[in-house]
C-alpha positions in Angstrom: 29.0 2.4 3.3 27.0 5.2 1.4 23.7 3.7 0.2 22.3 7.1 -1.0 21.8 6.6 -4.8 21.7 10.3 -5.4 25.1 11.0 -4.0 26.8 10.8 -7.3 24.3 12.6 -9.6 22.2 15.7 -8.9 18.6 15.5 -10.0 17.5 17.8 -12.8 13.8 17.9 -11.9 12.0 18.6 -8.5 12.5 15.7 -6.0 9.2 14.3 -4.8 10.7 11.5 -2.7 14.4 10.7 -2.3 13.8 7.2 -1.2 10.4 6.1 -2.5 8.7 2.9 -1.1 7.7 0.0 -3.4 4.1 0.8 -3.2 4.6 4.5 -3.9 6.7 3.7 -7.0 4.1 1.2 -8.4 1.3 3.6 -7.7 3.2 6.3 -9.6 3.1 4.2 -12.9 1.7 6.3 -15.7 0.1 5.1 -19.0 3.4 5.0 -20.8 4.9 2.8 -18.2 2.0 0.3 -18.5 2.2 0.4 -22.3 5.9 -0.4 -22.2 5.3 -3.1 -19.6 2.6 -4.8 -21.8 4.6 -4.4 -25.0 7.7 -5.9 -23.7 5.8 -8.8 -22.2 3.9 -9.4 -25.5 7.1 -9.2 -27.6 8.8 -11.7 -25.2 5.9 -14.2 -25.5 6.0 -14.0 -29.3 9.8 -14.4 -29.4 9.5 -17.3 -27.0 7.0 -19.0 -29.1 8.9 -18.5 -32.3 12.1 -19.7 -30.8 10.6 -23.1 -29.9 12.1 -25.2 -32.7 10.4 -28.5 -32.0 6.6 -28.6 -31.6 6.8 -29.9 -28.0 9.0 -26.9 -27.1 6.8 -24.1 -28.3 4.6 -23.9 -25.3 7.3 -24.0 -22.6 9.6 -21.6 -24.5 6.6 -19.3 -24.9 5.9 -19.3 -21.1 9.5 -18.8 -20.3 9.8 -15.9 -22.7 6.6 -14.4 -21.3 7.9 -14.6 -17.7 11.2 -13.1 -18.6 9.4 -10.3 -20.5 7.0 -9.8 -17.6 9.8 -9.3 -15.2 11.8 -7.2 -17.5 8.9 -5.0 -18.3 8.1 -4.5 -14.7 11.6 -3.6 -13.8 11.8 -1.1 -16.7 8.5 0.5 -15.6 9.6 0.6 -12.0 12.9 2.2 -12.9 11.2 5.0 -14.9 8.5 5.6 -12.1 11.2 5.7 -9.3 13.3 8.1 -11.5 10.5 10.4 -11.8 9.9 10.4 -8.0 13.6 11.0 -7.4 13.8 13.8 -9.8 16.0 12.2 -12.5 13.3 12.0 -15.2 10.5 14.2 -16.2 
């Protein structure tokens, strides 16, 4: 089984690390990655709060939306950072 993710596409930019570790990818986050991460989390908290129809559901739906946004924002920032290290993004 071929687990090399660069086997099907050739990188357009210089490759810094073909298989970066988690800590290296997170350490490579730039300001734009953090801004996207925080913005996606904030928007998800707001949408979660507004989607709570009954007063007793606003808090739990806000927390749930925030957690979903937190995970999604982190994965988006991680994907961009890893792509830069592997040469797919500038």
